[in-house]
N, C-alpha and C positions, 0 to 999 in steps of 0.2 A: 954382282951388282944387279939390282932390280931394274926392270924396264917398264916404263909406263906404256900400257897397250891400248889405252883409251881414256875417255873422260866421261864423267857423269854430269848430266844436266838435270837438276832438281829444283824444286821451289824453295829449298832451304838455303838461306844465305849465311846463317850463323847457327852455332850450337844452341843458342837460346830458343830457337824456334823448331829445331829438329827434334823428332821423337826420341825418347830414351832407347827404344828398340824399334827397328823398322817394321816388325810384324804388327805393331799397333797403328800403322799409318795406312790410310787408303789413298794417299797421294800417288800419282804416277811420276815416274822418273824415266829418263832415257839414258841408256848406256851406249855411248858411241865408241865403237872399236875402230882404231886407226886402220886405214886401208891395207897397210902392209901385214896386218894380222887377220884380215877378213877370212882367209881360208880356214882359220881355226874355228870359225863359226859353223862349219859344216856339221850337221846333225843336231844343232841346238834347237832347230825348229820342231823337233820331236819331243822336247822336254817340257815339263809343266813348271818346274822350279829350278832355279840355279843358286849356287853359292857365289856371291860376289866378294872378292877381296879387293879392298881399295886402301889408299894411303890417306891417313888423316893429316893432311898437309897444314892444317891450322891448329893442330893439337899442341899442348904444352908438353914438351918432351922431357921436362925435368921432374914431373910428378911421379912419385913412387907410391903414394898412398892416397886413397880417396874414400868417400862415403858413398856407397852405391845407392841408387834410388830404392826407396822402400826399406832402407836400413838405417840404423842409428850409429853403428860402430864403424870406425875407420878400418880399412883393410888394405893390404898391399895390392897394387894394380894387377898383379898376375893372378889374383883370385877374383877379379872383377872384369867387367866389360867396359871400363872407363875408356873414353877416346883419348884421354891424356895419359901417356905412357912413354917409355924410352923409345920404342919403335912403334909408332901409331898405325899398325896394320889393322884395319877394320874388316869385319866379316859380317855378312848379312844374307839370309836366305830370302830370295825374292820370287814372286810369282810372275811368270812371263805372260804378258798380255798380247804382244805382237812383235814381229820382227820384220823390218823393212831394210833390206841391204845390210849395212853394217851397224844398224841401230836397233837395239832391243828395248822395247817399252816394258817396264816392270812395275809392280806394285809391292810395297813393303821394304823399300830401301831408305835407310836413314842418313845417307851421305849428303854432305853439303854440296852445293852447286860448284862445279868445276873440280871436284875431287878426282885425282888420278886413279885409274883402274889398273890394278896389278895382275889380276887373274880372274877367271871364271871357271867354275867347276860344276859338274852335275850334282844335284841334290838327290840322294837316294834315301828315302825315309827309313828303310829297314837297316841301313848302314849308319846313317847320320843321326839317329835318335836312339834313346835308351829309355824305355818306359819304366825301368826299374831304378832310374837315376835317383840317388839320394845323396845329400851332402853328409859326409861322415869325417870325423877327424882321423887322419892317418897316424899310425904309431901311438895309439892310445895306451 
């Protein structure tokens, strides 16, 4: 069973105003880690960026297909980043601006205000990116 380790404080109160991807936002958000998990923050002060996994608690969990932004064809949600999906686990790479106690101020987070935080991981560009990434059909 997943545990909520914190909460996100952001300016976005609904999906209508949140950016389609966090990297396109210059808004600041605060990730508040609950006190019982504050020891897990040791070392985060040396990081430039983090991967934030959070729960899309206001998502429609019945959606199996959607039309992604900048596309015209409907696709299965497992081939999209739609927030509406059976298990609305969201992921966002954020730039750390500051850390004060158990609160991390970041830029580039697309989460709605009061979204539950599930986990934080280090972002390592050489591991987490693929410059040769291309979409291709498997089993052609």
